[in-house]
TIZA-61700 format. One record per residue (C-alpha): x, y, z; residue in one letter. Coordinates in Angstrom, 3 decimals. Layout:
<atoms>
         px         py         pz   res
          X          Y          Z     A
...
</atoms>
This chain:
<atoms>
         px         py         pz   res
     -4.473     57.433      4.300     M
     -3.099     54.737      6.581     S
     -5.659     52.472      8.764     N
     -4.526     52.109     12.284     N
     -7.236     49.774     13.355     K
     -5.697     46.638     15.054     P
     -5.069     43.619     13.217     L
     -8.145     41.642     13.699     Q
     -8.026     37.549     13.324     K
    -10.952     35.151     13.573     L
    -10.892     32.635     16.431     E
    -12.716     30.779     19.002     L
    -13.216     32.038     22.628     T
    -14.241     31.056     25.837     W
    -14.563     31.151     29.577     I
    -10.920     31.004     30.981     G
     -8.986     31.063     27.535     K
     -5.413     32.502     27.756     G
     -5.249     30.878     31.277     Y
     -1.980     29.227     30.857     E
     -1.060     26.759     33.964     P
      2.686     26.560     34.555     K
      2.929     22.699     34.930     L
      5.564     21.315     36.505     E
      7.824     19.122     34.541     P
      7.523     15.735     36.536     R
      9.678     13.156     36.127     I
      8.473      9.441     35.775     L
      9.189      6.685     37.818     I
      9.068      2.573     36.753     E
      6.469      0.792     38.945     N
      8.224     -3.042     37.867     P
      5.355     -4.816     39.148     E
      3.516     -3.448     36.067     Y
      6.028     -3.603     33.521     S
      5.600     -6.815     31.577     Y
      7.985     -8.536     28.791     G
     11.517     -7.261     26.835     D
     13.156     -5.095     29.874     P
     14.703     -3.075     27.034     D
     11.479     -2.382     25.257     S
     11.074      1.286     24.510     E
      6.905      1.283     24.831     N
      5.301      3.704     27.616     I
      2.152      3.162     29.721     L
      1.386      6.079     31.956     I
     -0.638      6.278     34.873     H
     -1.505      9.750     35.611     G
     -2.768     12.885     34.992     D
     -2.369     13.062     31.316     N
     -1.585     17.346     30.834     L
      1.325     16.514     33.551     L
      2.366     13.274     31.564     A
      2.546     14.984     28.217     L
      4.388     17.708     30.005     K
      7.109     15.202     31.504     A
      7.125     13.674     27.904     L
      7.861     16.971     26.184     E
     11.776     17.462     27.004     Q
     12.059     14.012     25.614     D
      9.781     13.271     22.684     Y
      9.295     16.732     21.331     A
      9.500     16.701     17.406     G
      9.837     12.695     17.419     K
      5.949     11.642     17.683     V
      4.872     10.373     14.077     K
      1.021      9.476     14.721     C
     -0.990     10.661     17.907     I
     -4.362      9.209     17.924     Y
     -7.126     10.465     20.562     I
    -10.315      9.717     21.561     D
    -11.185     12.371     24.307     P
    -14.507     12.654     26.319     P
    -17.035     13.552     23.739     Y
    -18.916     16.302     26.304     N
    -22.081     14.120     25.787     T
    -24.181     14.898     28.821     G
    -23.817     11.287     29.680     N
    -22.112      9.739     32.950     A
    -19.857      6.986     31.781     F
    -18.526      4.354     34.182     E
    -14.783      5.499     34.156     H
    -15.235      9.332     32.685     Y
    -17.105     12.433     34.107     D
    -18.141     13.221     30.766     D
    -20.857     16.036     31.637     N
    -18.332     18.812     31.052     L
    -19.498     22.456     30.132     E
    -17.967     23.495     26.972     H
    -15.574     26.178     28.495     S
    -14.282     23.390     30.732     I
    -14.058     20.899     27.936     W
    -12.573     23.422     25.255     L
     -9.935     24.326     27.887     N
     -8.775     20.927     29.016     L
     -8.387     20.367     25.367     M
     -6.446     23.315     24.382     H
     -3.904     23.083     26.582     Q
     -3.376     19.338     25.820     R
     -3.222     19.690     22.131     V
     -0.710     22.458     22.535     K
      1.706     20.216     23.743     I
      0.619     17.490     21.529     L
      1.498     19.594     18.512     Y
      4.740     20.061     19.978     N
      5.393     16.487     20.534     L
      4.592     15.769     16.637     L
      7.279     15.073     14.232     S
      7.524     17.396     11.355     K
      6.041     15.156      8.914     D
      3.793     13.948     11.792     G
     -0.248     13.654     12.103     A
     -2.538     14.366     14.829     L
     -6.339     12.387     14.620     C
     -8.671     13.269     16.900     M
    -11.971     11.395     17.169     H
    -15.104     13.139     18.640     L
    -18.896     13.433     17.643     D
    -21.232     16.458     16.552     D
    -21.205     17.548     20.298     Q
    -17.750     19.458     20.017     E
    -16.027     18.308     16.882     V
    -16.817     21.690     15.181     H
    -15.664     23.805     18.213     Y
    -12.383     21.483     17.972     A
    -11.967     22.096     14.684     K
    -11.738     26.354     15.047     V
     -9.451     25.493     18.381     M
     -7.202     23.378     16.164     C
     -6.915     25.294     13.143     D
     -5.913     28.162     15.673     E
     -2.957     25.567     17.334     I
     -1.907     23.992     13.898     F
     -3.136     26.821     11.463     G
     -5.901     26.112      9.298     R
     -3.850     24.778      6.015     S
     -2.850     22.097      7.931     N
     -6.252     20.681      8.343     F
     -6.316     17.398      6.146     I
     -9.915     16.088      6.462     A
    -12.964     15.293      8.716     S
    -13.202     11.619      8.700     V
    -16.787     10.286      9.042     A
    -16.710      6.586     10.598     V
    -19.720      4.987     10.384     K
    -20.384      3.544     14.357     S
    -23.852      2.299     14.622     S
    -26.700      1.185     12.888     T
    -30.365      2.872     13.480     P
    -31.884     -0.085     15.541     S
    -33.038     -0.519     18.859     G
    -33.864      2.173     21.660     V
    -32.051      5.107     19.457     K
    -34.741      5.083     16.889     T
    -37.662      6.177     19.561     A
    -38.769      9.408     18.606     H
    -37.590      9.146     15.142     R
    -40.294     11.858     13.847     D
    -38.491     14.298     15.879     K
    -34.451     13.971     15.387     K
    -32.422     12.593     12.714     I
    -30.542      9.284     14.298     I
    -26.897      9.537     15.152     K
    -24.935      6.933     12.620     Q
    -21.423      8.408     12.907     K
    -18.281      9.377     14.775     D
    -15.945     12.347     13.138     L
    -12.412     12.432     13.445     M
    -10.499     15.297     12.679     L
     -7.422     14.824     10.775     V
     -4.170     17.582     11.155     Y
     -0.580     17.743      9.835     K
      2.060     19.140     11.372     K
      3.578     20.436      8.124     S
      3.823     19.435      4.802     D
      6.524     17.039      5.196     N
      3.365     14.654      5.937     L
      3.184     11.494      3.472     T
     -0.048      9.704      3.642     I
     -0.116      6.049      3.261     N
     -2.966      5.333      0.453     P
     -5.088      2.849      2.179     Q
     -7.831      0.565      0.400     Y
    -11.216     -1.290      1.304     I
    -12.417     -3.922     -0.585     K
    -15.559     -3.426     -2.993     R
    -19.181     -5.342     -2.225     D
    -20.153     -4.915     -5.685     N
    -18.182     -5.324     -9.182     W
    -17.913     -2.115    -10.932     D
    -19.963     -2.425    -14.329     S
    -17.808      0.566    -15.947     H
    -14.827     -2.249    -15.919     Y
    -16.744     -3.940    -18.828     S
    -13.477     -4.345    -21.452     L
    -10.489     -6.187    -21.828     F
     -7.565     -5.007    -23.350     L
     -5.399     -7.938    -25.405     A
     -2.477     -7.367    -27.846     K
     -2.450     -8.827    -30.957     V
      0.923     -8.648    -32.544     D
      1.808     -5.511    -32.213     E
     -1.578     -3.605    -31.685     S
     -4.344     -3.529    -29.010     Y
     -7.740     -4.419    -29.096     I
    -10.687     -3.915    -27.073     L
    -13.353     -6.878    -26.429     R
    -16.358     -7.264    -24.098     P
    -15.450     -8.557    -20.894     L
    -18.282    -10.663    -20.748     S
    -16.804    -12.733    -23.841     D
    -13.425    -13.313    -22.676     V
    -14.677    -14.672    -19.402     L
    -16.927    -17.343    -21.308     Y
    -14.505    -18.235    -23.417     E
    -12.077    -18.513    -20.832     N
    -14.765    -20.594    -18.847     K
    -14.775    -18.684    -15.585     V
    -18.432    -19.010    -16.184     F
    -20.309    -21.601    -17.920     P
    -22.500    -19.007    -19.796     E
    -22.331    -15.721    -20.503     K
    -23.054    -13.006    -18.154     I
    -23.574     -9.296    -18.211     S
    -20.737     -7.466    -16.208     V
    -23.942     -6.059    -14.405     K
    -24.255     -9.237    -12.585     N
    -21.076    -10.172    -11.760     L
    -20.414    -11.968     -8.425     D
    -17.161    -10.085     -7.075     I
    -16.516    -13.097     -4.755     N
    -16.922    -16.388     -7.168     N
    -13.551    -18.054     -6.847     P
    -13.044    -18.396    -10.497     N
    -13.929    -14.887    -11.305     F
    -11.505    -13.227     -8.111     K
     -8.583    -15.567     -9.457     K
     -9.659    -13.903    -13.181     F
     -9.440    -10.549    -12.108     Y
     -6.648    -10.716     -9.665     I
     -4.347    -12.263    -12.665     K
     -5.523     -9.892    -15.432     Y
     -5.941     -6.559    -13.310     K
     -3.818     -4.621    -16.165     E
     -6.246     -6.089    -18.874     N
     -9.442     -5.786    -17.549     I
    -10.686     -1.715    -18.032     C
    -12.972      0.819    -18.897     R
    -12.986      4.191    -20.876     L
    -12.857      7.460    -18.910     Q
    -12.858     10.883    -20.171     S
     -9.393     12.920    -19.726     H
     -8.206     16.348    -19.508     K
     -5.469     16.119    -21.924     N
     -6.670     18.184    -24.855     D
     -4.040     17.168    -27.082     E
     -3.886     13.374    -26.241     A
     -7.878     13.544    -27.108     K
     -7.263     15.535    -30.356     K
     -5.030     12.712    -31.602     Y
     -6.884      9.917    -30.606     S
    -10.216     11.442    -32.580     L
     -7.591     11.652    -35.186     E
     -7.315      7.944    -35.022     N
    -11.056      6.561    -34.796     P
    -11.806      3.475    -33.499     N
     -8.168      2.611    -33.217     V
     -6.303      2.356    -29.741     I
     -3.129      4.865    -29.763     V
     -0.417      5.434    -27.377     E
      0.403      8.809    -26.259     F
      3.555      9.823    -24.142     Q
      2.696     12.389    -21.172     S
      4.884     15.670    -21.546     K
      7.112     14.921    -18.672     D
      7.941     11.553    -20.948     G
      7.537      9.343    -17.567     K
      4.092      7.938    -18.435     K
      2.473      6.714    -21.984     K
     -1.600      6.111    -21.634     D
     -3.698      4.300    -24.432     L
     -6.633      6.350    -25.723     Y
     -9.737      5.086    -27.883     Y
    -11.992      7.579    -29.683     N
    -10.634     10.585    -27.496     G
    -11.092      8.391    -24.014     Q
     -8.127      7.254    -21.821     V
     -7.611      3.492    -21.345     V
     -8.120      2.545    -17.537     T
     -6.983     -0.621    -16.186     P
     -8.463     -2.221    -13.242     L
     -5.071     -2.052    -11.456     A
     -5.085      1.858    -11.449     Q
     -8.598      2.279     -9.197     G
     -7.689     -0.870     -7.339     F
     -5.116     -1.915     -4.723     Q
     -3.947     -5.220     -2.723     S
     -5.988     -4.670      0.617     V
     -4.179     -6.134      3.632     V
     -7.083     -5.413      5.997     W
    -10.593     -5.369      5.177     S
    -13.980     -6.459      7.180     R
    -13.487    -10.255      6.058     D
     -9.577     -9.866      7.027     V
     -8.742    -11.011      3.424     S
     -6.246     -9.788      0.707     E
     -8.103     -8.655     -1.986     D
     -8.164     -6.083     -4.768     L
     -9.845     -2.776     -3.500     G
    -10.759      0.685     -4.085     M
     -8.821      3.888     -2.433     L
    -10.305      4.719      0.865     L
    -11.308      8.325      1.258     C
    -13.069     10.423      3.959     D
    -16.036      7.760      4.443     F
    -15.259      4.823      6.659     W
    -18.016      2.905      6.347     Y
    -16.780     -0.637      6.744     D
    -15.650     -1.046     10.301     I
    -17.516     -3.057     13.035     D
    -18.311     -1.208     15.784     F
    -20.953     -3.658     16.994     Q
    -18.755     -6.631     18.529     N
    -15.788     -4.891     20.244     T
    -17.431     -5.073     23.918     Q
    -15.184     -7.568     24.867     N
    -11.940     -6.916     22.515     E
     -8.778     -7.740     24.045     G
    -10.378     -9.256     26.948     G
    -11.649     -6.204     28.837     V
    -14.765     -4.671     29.148     D
    -15.449     -0.960     28.275     F
    -18.995     -0.414     27.651     P
    -19.856      2.594     25.063     N
    -15.947      3.897     24.623     S
    -14.071      1.279     23.005     K
    -12.871      1.725     19.364     K
    -12.335     -1.270     17.113     P
     -8.785     -2.333     16.746     E
     -9.418     -2.109     13.079     S
    -10.035      1.248     13.025     M
     -6.874      2.345     14.629     V
     -4.914     -0.211     12.655     F
     -6.228      1.983      9.596     R
     -5.337      5.139     11.308     V
     -1.616      3.899     11.732     F
     -1.312      2.255      8.389     S
     -1.842      5.738      6.837     M
      0.130      8.270      9.092     F
      3.098      6.243     10.654     S
      5.454      3.151     10.010     N
      7.121      0.576     11.338     K
      9.380      1.702     14.377     N
      7.654      5.105     14.615     D
      6.711      6.676     17.648     I
      2.951      6.737     18.084     V
      0.817      8.441     21.111     L
     -2.399      8.091     22.637     D
     -2.932     10.291     25.918     S
     -6.556      9.137     26.636     F
     -5.767      5.446     26.336     L
     -8.939      4.272     28.083     G
     -9.214      0.308     27.790     S
     -5.837      0.369     25.949     G
     -6.849     -0.265     22.376     T
     -4.168      2.157     20.452     T
     -1.249      0.440     22.351     A
     -2.320     -2.672     21.523     A
     -2.852     -2.180     17.786     V
      0.468     -0.078     17.918     A
      2.273     -3.188     19.330     H
      1.160     -5.643     17.008     K
      1.784     -3.280     14.143     M
      5.532     -2.915     15.452     G
      5.052      0.867     16.265     R
      6.977      2.004     19.355     R
      3.701      3.531     21.434     W
      3.081      5.671     24.399     I
      0.253      5.539     26.308     G
     -1.431      7.826     28.897     V
     -4.717      7.026     31.270     E
     -5.368      8.586     34.374     L
     -8.127      6.137     35.900     G
     -7.840      2.913     37.665     E
     -8.088      1.347     35.010     H
     -4.541      1.688     33.887     A
     -4.157     -1.120     36.036     K
     -7.522     -2.785     35.826     T
     -7.695     -2.613     31.479     H
     -4.837     -1.254     30.045     C
     -2.253     -3.341     31.941     Y
     -4.090     -7.151     31.327     P
     -4.674     -6.236     27.679     R
     -1.294     -5.180     26.864     L
      0.323     -8.095     28.662     K
     -1.839    -10.624     26.798     A
     -0.719     -8.765     23.520     V
      2.611     -9.480     24.784     V
      1.781    -13.204     25.249     D
      0.715    -13.512     22.108     G
     -3.498    -12.946     22.381     E
     -5.303    -13.483     18.900     Q
     -8.152    -11.207     19.043     G
     -8.778     -8.129     17.128     G
     -5.875     -7.382     14.105     I
     -4.112    -10.429     15.736     S
     -4.711    -12.808     12.816     K
     -4.359    -10.294      9.902     A
     -0.945     -9.034     11.042     V
      0.068    -12.567     11.985     N
      0.612    -11.573     15.840     W
      2.677    -14.126     17.411     Q
      3.425    -12.247     20.516     G
      6.569    -10.723     21.775     G
      8.013     -7.627     23.191     G
      7.130     -5.569     25.955     G
      6.462     -2.504     27.632     F
      7.055     -0.248     30.831     K
      4.641      1.134     33.341     F
      5.397      4.510     34.837     Y
      3.620      6.544     37.474     T
      3.864     10.391     37.868     L
      6.624     11.521     40.790     A
      4.980     13.572     43.409     P
      5.345     17.210     42.856     S
      8.716     18.491     43.957     L
      8.174     20.894     46.160     L
      4.892     21.048     49.045     K
      4.113     23.207     51.831     Q
      4.668     22.313     55.273     D
      2.288     23.267     58.313     K
      3.656     26.362     58.095     F
      2.675     27.348     54.701     G
      6.449     27.421     53.541     N
      7.603     25.625     50.470     W
      9.527     22.546     51.266     V
     11.186     19.463     49.121     I
      8.644     16.675     48.887     S
      9.779     13.986     51.777     Q
      9.004     11.339     49.189     E
     11.944     12.599     46.827     Y
     15.306     10.718     47.636     N
     18.851     11.823     46.170     A
     18.249     10.067     42.971     D
     15.074     11.292     42.077     M
     15.880     15.036     43.277     L
     18.772     14.884     40.970     A
     16.584     13.460     38.232     A
     13.923     16.326     38.893     A
     16.400     18.992     39.060     M
     17.800     17.885     35.955     A
     14.321     17.955     34.095     K
     13.788     21.206     35.868     Q
     16.706     23.189     34.458     E
     16.423     21.387     31.047     G
     19.327     18.887     31.527     Y
     18.919     15.437     30.431     K
     19.274     13.179     33.606     Y
     22.234     10.773     32.491     Q
     24.490     10.150     35.480     P
     28.215      9.292     34.453     H
     29.714      6.471     35.353     E
     32.727      7.282     37.298     S
     32.454     11.265     37.746     T
     29.572     11.926     40.424     Y
     28.944     15.336     39.681     W
     28.000     14.545     36.337     K
     24.460     13.760     36.504     Q
     23.214     15.063     33.514     G
     23.766     17.424     30.675     Q
     22.433     19.661     28.353     S
     25.246     19.652     25.728     S
     28.367     17.709     25.115     E
     30.386     20.044     28.005     Q
     27.467     21.581     30.014     D
     26.937     19.684     33.363     F
     24.430     19.685     36.196     I
     24.969     18.530     39.789     F
     22.380     18.403     42.437     T
     23.161     17.958     46.194     T
     21.859     17.939     49.701     T
     25.145     18.514     51.383     Q
     26.104     21.845     52.509     F
     28.915     22.885     49.546     L
     32.040     23.929     50.592     T
     35.043     25.624     49.192     V
     37.035     22.774     49.601     E
     34.291     20.453     47.441     A
     33.959     23.154     44.912     L
     37.668     23.340     44.550     D
     38.025     19.453     44.171     S
     34.877     19.755     41.360     I
     36.578     22.274     39.713     K
     40.007     20.581     39.777     D
     38.533     17.647     37.719     E
     36.542     19.397     35.133     M
     38.012     19.853     31.461     Q
     38.776     22.732     29.522     P
     35.663     24.050     28.070     G
     33.409     22.369     30.313     E
     30.806     24.216     32.339     T
     28.724     23.281     35.276     L
     25.875     23.784     37.507     M
     25.398     22.927     40.920     I
     21.949     22.532     42.804     C
     22.095     22.540     46.386     C
     20.261     23.257     49.784     K
     23.003     25.625     51.142     S
     26.788     26.719     50.587     F
     29.222     28.483     52.038     Q
     29.593     31.837     50.838     K
     33.152     32.275     49.544     E
     31.686     29.444     47.027     C
     29.525     31.882     45.025     K
     30.982     33.478     41.908     G
     34.598     31.977     42.578     K
     34.758     30.115     39.330     F
     33.499     31.550     36.000     G
     32.424     28.229     34.405     N
     30.321     26.975     37.814     I
     26.970     28.215     38.283     T
     25.530     27.668     41.817     I
     21.961     27.615     42.925     K
     19.945     27.366     45.944     K
     17.141     24.572     45.899     I
     14.160     25.471     46.891     P
     14.520     29.336     45.860     Q
     15.400     28.670     42.420     M
     12.391     26.923     41.227     L
      9.791     29.228     43.230     L
      7.131     31.067     40.819     G
      8.174     29.033     37.764     R
      5.511     26.373     37.866     C
      2.438     24.977     40.008     E
      3.698     22.935     42.447     Y
      1.663     20.477     44.870     G
     -1.056     20.244     41.984     K
     -1.657     16.730     41.033     E
     -4.734     16.699     38.687     D
     -5.635     19.191     35.655     Y
     -8.322     17.318     34.356     S
    -11.339     19.521     35.506     L
     -9.253     22.694     35.663     N
    -12.211     25.708     35.879     I
    -11.108     29.059     35.730     I
    -12.446     31.493     37.758     N
    -13.793     34.935     36.351     L
    -11.229     37.835     37.455     P
    -12.261     39.958     40.427     I
    -11.580     43.556     40.943     D
     -9.724     43.694     44.662     R
     -8.204     47.183     44.775     E
     -7.732     46.347     48.393     E
     -5.388     43.499     47.646     D
     -1.927     44.542     49.129     S
      1.174     43.706     46.816     E
      2.369     40.170     47.016     D
      4.991     39.379     50.169     E
      8.148     37.358     49.309     E
      7.491     33.776     50.263     P
      8.794     32.470     53.139     N
     11.220     29.668     52.314     I
     12.958     26.946     54.260     S
     14.366     23.584     53.088     V
     13.836     20.395     54.166     Q
     16.996     18.612     54.381     A
     17.109     15.022     52.283     I
     19.652     12.429     53.570     N
     21.718     11.215     50.433     D
     22.476      7.796     51.796     N
     18.547      7.399     52.447     K
     17.547      5.026     49.556     K
     13.332      3.989     49.222     Q
     12.713      1.289     47.464     K
     11.717      3.520     44.342     D
     11.351      2.239     41.230     Q
     14.124      3.133     38.522     P
     13.538      6.842     37.172     I
     12.994      6.936     33.670     L
     13.846     10.763     33.012     F
</atoms>
C-alpha cells in the first residue's frame, strides 16, 4: 500500500518567511575622497545597505569568497549607539535569512562562513543555516570566552547564570574545505609527558624526564614533572629542542601492534602501519607519543610569542576581550571584537591573497585584520561609521599602525583600499507615478547599470563604442539614450564580426529597426526593467512583512503608465569611477 502523504521536512518557520524581495542589482561608485593608498588595490569598503551591497557583489564575486566572518546585531533588546538591536525575532530572522542566502552564493566551494552570535538567537540561526547550507555542512559551534564574572553583571547572581561566552556558528560550503589547524600555548606542563626517549646503539630506551633534566643541568635539583614551570627559560629551550624525545605512553586501537608489543615485554618495539607510511614505537602494549605530536608552533597567542602549543578546539578561552575598546584608534563600545580573535578565524579558514568578507563591518576590525594578514577584503557598513570609524581605522592600517595583531604579524603598512557607495535606484517615480530613469544617472552610469541588470560585465571597449560590456567572448551589450535609427543600426551591423551578438538598450527606436537583424536584440528602457525588482527602495535593514489581507474587491493590476526621462549623453557629472 503506497503512502501518498506529502514529504515533510524539519524546518524553522516565522512570520514573513518565504517573502523574497526582488533586489535591484545596483552598481557601485567609487568615492575618491575616502579611498586611500594603492590605487590598484582590490580591497573594497562599501557604504550602504548590506543586502543591496551583497546583491551588487553577487555577479562578480559569486563562488570567489574564501571566508566570511559576520558579527550581526545580537537582538538582545538593548539599544546600542550605532545599531537598533531591538528587533522582534521574526524581523531578525528575515533580515538574516535574506543575507545568508546571498552570502552562501558568494562563498567558494572550499569556503567557510563564521557567524558570531550569543544565546539570544544562535539556536534559531543554527536551524536557519542548516536549511541554507545543509545540516551536514555544519562544522562547529565555537564557544568564545568574552567576559569575566565581575562587576554589575553579577547582581542577582542567585537568580541567573551569568553569561561569559559568545558563540560562533561555523559552516562549510562543501567537503572541499580544508581547515588550517591552530594551536594555543599551554599554561602548565602536562605531567603525562614524564619520559625521555633515548637511542643507545640501535635500541631505544625510556628514562624519567626529571632525571634527564637534572643531568643536563636544566634545573639545579631534581624536580617532579608535576612541578615543572613551562615558562622557565632553560626548560623552554630544552623542550623545544627535544620535543621529539620527550614523550608519554598512551593506549592504542591497533590490536595487532598491541599484541606484538605485549609479546615483547619491557622492550621498545617498532611497528609499521598497514599503509606502510608510518612507523610507531610501542612499549608494553602502549604507543610512545612524542611531545611534537601533541604540540605545534604557535604564531599568535596571548603573550604574542612563538612557542609550543596544544591543538585549538571549539572552546576559545584565551582571547582578551577586556582591552579592545580603543583598538585600532576608534571607540566602539560593547560591539568591537578583538583583532586576535578575527586573526584566528582567518588563519583557520583562509590563506594569503584569499578574498574574505564582512557585511556587518562595524568599526572595521575584520578589514583591519585581513589587511595585515595579506588577505583581499570586502567590508560593508550601513551606518555613518563607515566614514567615522572604518575609514580612519583602515587608513591608519595602511600607514602602518601598530595596535592589535600588528607586532605579531610584523605589520609595516602598505596596500590600500577603495571606498564605494551604492548607486541610487535606477528607476524612480515622477510626480505622476510614472517610472522614469533617475536623473542622477549619467550616460556611463546608465550603461554600467544596464549591463548589470542584463547579466553582462561592464567593460567598455577601447575603440568600439557599442561594445560596452559582454557576457561571453562574442556577446555584447550597448546602452544609449539616443533615438536609434536604421542608419545607426546598419552602421553597427557592418562593424560586427561573424558569430558576434549584441543587445541594444535604448529609450526609443525607429520601428523598422525591430527584428531587422537576427543577431541584434533591441529593448526599450525603462519598460524592459519593470517588474523585475523593487526600484526606489534604499533600505532593507528593517524589512517588516505585513500579513496577507484578503481583498476580494481588489481589481486586477493595471498596466503601469510608463514614461522615459531623457538623459543627455554629453552631460558628465563629476561622479566617481564606476566599479561594476
